[in-house]
N, C-alpha and C positions, 0 to 999 in steps of 0.2 A: 213648039217645046222639043228640044232635043230630046233623044232616047235613053232614057235612063238605065241603070244594069239593075238586078234586081239583087238586092241584099243577099239573099243567099246564093247569088252565082258571083259573089265579089271576089271571094277566095279561089274558086276555083279558076277567076281568070288571072288572079297573080300567079297561081301554080304554071296556067298555060304559058302566060310570059317567060317563067325558066325554062320553057323547052327549047326557047331560040338559044339557051346558052350553051356555052362548050360542052363538047359530050364529056368532058374533064371536070365541070363543075358542078359544085356539090347543091343538087336540088333540095328546097326544104321539103319538099314533099317525100323526099327519100331519107330525110333526118333519121337517126335511130334514136332519137326521141328525148324526153328526159329521165333522169334518176327515181323521181315520183311520176304518177301516170296523174294527169289534169283532167277532168271532167270536163264538157262541154265545148273548150276551144273557144275561139275569137275568129268571127265570121268578115275581120277584115283586115287580118293582118296575117303573114306567114309564122313559120318558127322562128327564123331569125329575126327578123322584123321586131318580134313580141320579146327576144334576147337582149335586141338593143335597147328597146324602151324600158326595159327591167334595168339596164348598167346605167343606163342617162338617172334615171330616178332613184339609184341606189342612194344611201347616205355616204358610203365609200367613193361614190365620183364624185359629191359635192368636195370630199373634204380635199381633194387632190389640189385643188386652187389654192391650198395654203400646205403645202408639201414642198421641199426642195427638189429641185431637178440636179443640178450641180452644184451653183453657187449659191450660198446662202448668205443673202443681202438682205432686208425683210424692206428696206428703204429704197431699194432699186425697183420701180413696178415695171420695169421695162425685160428684165431677165427672166426667163421661161421658170415657169413652176411645174410640178407633176403634171396638172391640168393640161397646160398649154403644150406640151410634150405630147400628149397623149391625141390631141386633137391634129397635132401636124402628125402624125403617126396617123392616124385616121385619113385625114386628107390622101396622102402618099399611097396608102394600101388602096384606097377608092379608086385611085387614078389607075392604079396599075390593074385593077379588076376590072376595071370599065377595058381599059384596051386588050385583054385578054380573056375578055368576054365569059369573067368567071362571077360568082354570085356575090355583087356587093354586098348586099346586105348583112349576110355572114362574115364577110371581110369587115366590116365595120363593125359589128360586135364584138369582135374577136379582138379588133385595134383598140375600142372604147374602154375593154375592159382588160388589158393585157396587164395594165400597173396598179390594179386594186388593193395588190397586197404588198406593196410598197410602206417601208416604215416612213416615220419622220427624217428629216435632215438627209433624204438621199441613199448614196450608197454608205456613208458614213453609219448612218443608223442601222441600216442591213448588215452591215459589219458588226456593229457593236452587241445586235441580237444574237447574228451567229456565233459569236465570243463568249455569251455568257447562259444561252439555252443547252440543253441535254444535248438534243440532237440536231441542233445548227437551225439555221435559218434562211430560207429562200424565199424570197418574194413571189416566184412563179407558183410554188406549190402552196402559200398563204394563200396567194390570189383568188385558187381556186375556194379554200376554204370559207374566205370571205363571202363570195357569192353563193356556196352552197349548205354555209354551215351557220355564219354569222348573219347573214343577210336574207336566206333561203330564198335565192330569185330562182331557183329551181332552173337553171338553163340549159338548154340542148346540149348533148354529148360532144358534137361538132365544136361549139362555143367554149364548151370547158377543156378541149385539148389542144385547142387554140391558146387559150389564157396558160394552160401549164406548159407548152411547149414552144411559147414564143420565144424562150432564152434557154442555153445549156444545149445538150449534145443531141437530143431527141429532135426528130423534125415532126412536124404537126402534121396527122393523116391527111388532113384536106390541102389542097393547093390555095385555100384562100388562107387557111391558116400561116401557110409558107409564105404567102405574100406579108404577112404581116411580122412574120419573125425577121423577113429583110427588112420591110419598111421600118421598123422600129431603130434599126443600126444606120440605117440612110438617114433618118429623121434627127436623134440625137447627134451624130456625126458632123453633122451641118451646122444646125442651131447650137452645138456647144462651142461650136470655132467662132460665132456670132458673139455669143456672149463672155467667152473669153477675150475676143478684144474689147468687148464692150466694159470688162471688169479687169482689162488692161496687164492681165496675166500673160499676152503675147500680143505680138503685133502681126497685122497683116504681112509684112514682108519677112515675117517667120517661116511662114508657113514653105516649105520646100518649092523650087519651082517643078521639080517632077508630080509631084500632085495637081499644079495648076494646069500644067501642060495636059495631063490626061483628063482631069475634069471638068476645066474651067476655072474661071477666077471671082466666081460669084455662089453665092447659095444655090441660086436657082440653075445656074448651069452644070454645077454638081450634080445636084438632084436629076436634071434633064439626061444627062451623061449615063447614069446608073440606071432610070427608067427605061431609057432605049435600049442599053444591052439587055436589062430582063424581058424585054419584049422581043427582041430579035431572037435571045435562046429560049424562052419560054411558049410562044403562041403555038395554039394547038398541040401542047407537047403535056406528057404527066407527070410531070415535075416542073417546079419553081426553080430558075437555075440562071446563073449568071456567065459569062465568058471568065477563064483563068485570068485574063487580064484582066478583067474587071473585078474579080475575087481578091487578088493580090493587091493590086491598089488601094483598094478599100481595109484589107488588113494592115497594111503598112500604116495607113493613114489612121487607123486604130491605135496602132502600137505607136506612132509619132504623139497622138492626141494623152495617151495615157502617161507615157512620158514626160512631157510638154505642158499639159492642162489637168488631168486627173490628179498625178502627184504632182505636181509643182508645190513649194513650197508656202503659195498665196493662197492656192485652194485647200491645202489643207491645215491650214493657221490656225480654223478654229475646231479640228479635230478631237484634239483632247477634249475641249470642252463640252463638244457634243456627245462625243462616247459617255462621259463621265455622267452626263443628265439621263442618258437611255441607262447605262449601269445600273444607274441607283432607282431609276422612276422602275425597273425590271425586277430589282430586288426586293423593292419596298410590296409590290404586288406581288410578286411572287408569294412572299411571307404571308400576306392576308388570305389570297384565294387560291394557291396554287399555280405552276408553271403554263399550263396554258393557256390559262382565263389572263395572266399578266401579258403572256405575248400577244394574245389578240387585243389587248386594248392599249399596250405601249403601241404594239404597231400601227395602230389603227389613228393615234393622234396625230393631229394637223403641227406642224414647227413649234408654233407657238403657244399650242393648248400644252404642249409636252414643257416649254420652258416654264410657261404659268403654273403649271401643276408641281412641277419639281421645287421651285422656290416655294412653295404653299406647303410641300412635306418638310422640305428642310427646315421650314420654321417650326415645324412642331416638334 
């Protein structure tokens, strides 16, 4: 019979494996901990593995499967949802963390949790809540509220920092969080191109030649180009960064996508209807329960639940 490891030593073994990571990696044994101290601990999982499992088992994570990524067309099962986007971000993030010898568990936890604060109907829903709430609405800030207050997951401070700073001007404190911030952009720019072509918003030939020449002419080639650039510029460094050329091409591609996809007439054709649903739901629940409870409830809705609930309210 093969030798076995004593149960009490499993966690020590996991910690010892992390000692082989890059000196710039965030090791779980050095975590700054959780906002609420927990007694006992887990004998089989590191702190970041626990975070990942708590996120996957949360109600907010399950609801992502019925939240819009960009295109609201419920009859097309091939389009990305907020959940499938999250899984693609997770896969890219883990790949980058692996080749840079950083902490894959922390990277995956942040990636899986990064969009838990999104409202229904994608960015149109987020914009609607921004417009009607007193202090505005940002999905990254709300995401921290979802995991800490609403679901009470009590995640580590490193995972919370990654969720909070995966978008916006602030840089995550860990390299693992910085990976997710870039992987999020890599994922959505590339899969949104595929979905836009599928929805006939653009055609393959519409993509400017300069982007095809630099990144390649397929989704996988585009992703590989950026990952190679990240590896070249970030390996054994204390920061995750890309070359100036890669940054410029990504920024230009993003600008092109906003003009030709995200702000296109076809993409925006249902925006007024979507915003009206969010506006009226928010006002209804605000009058009943107050602003913060209304934000929490409406932001947590899936697309279809929001539509169904709105119809019921309108009948009252």
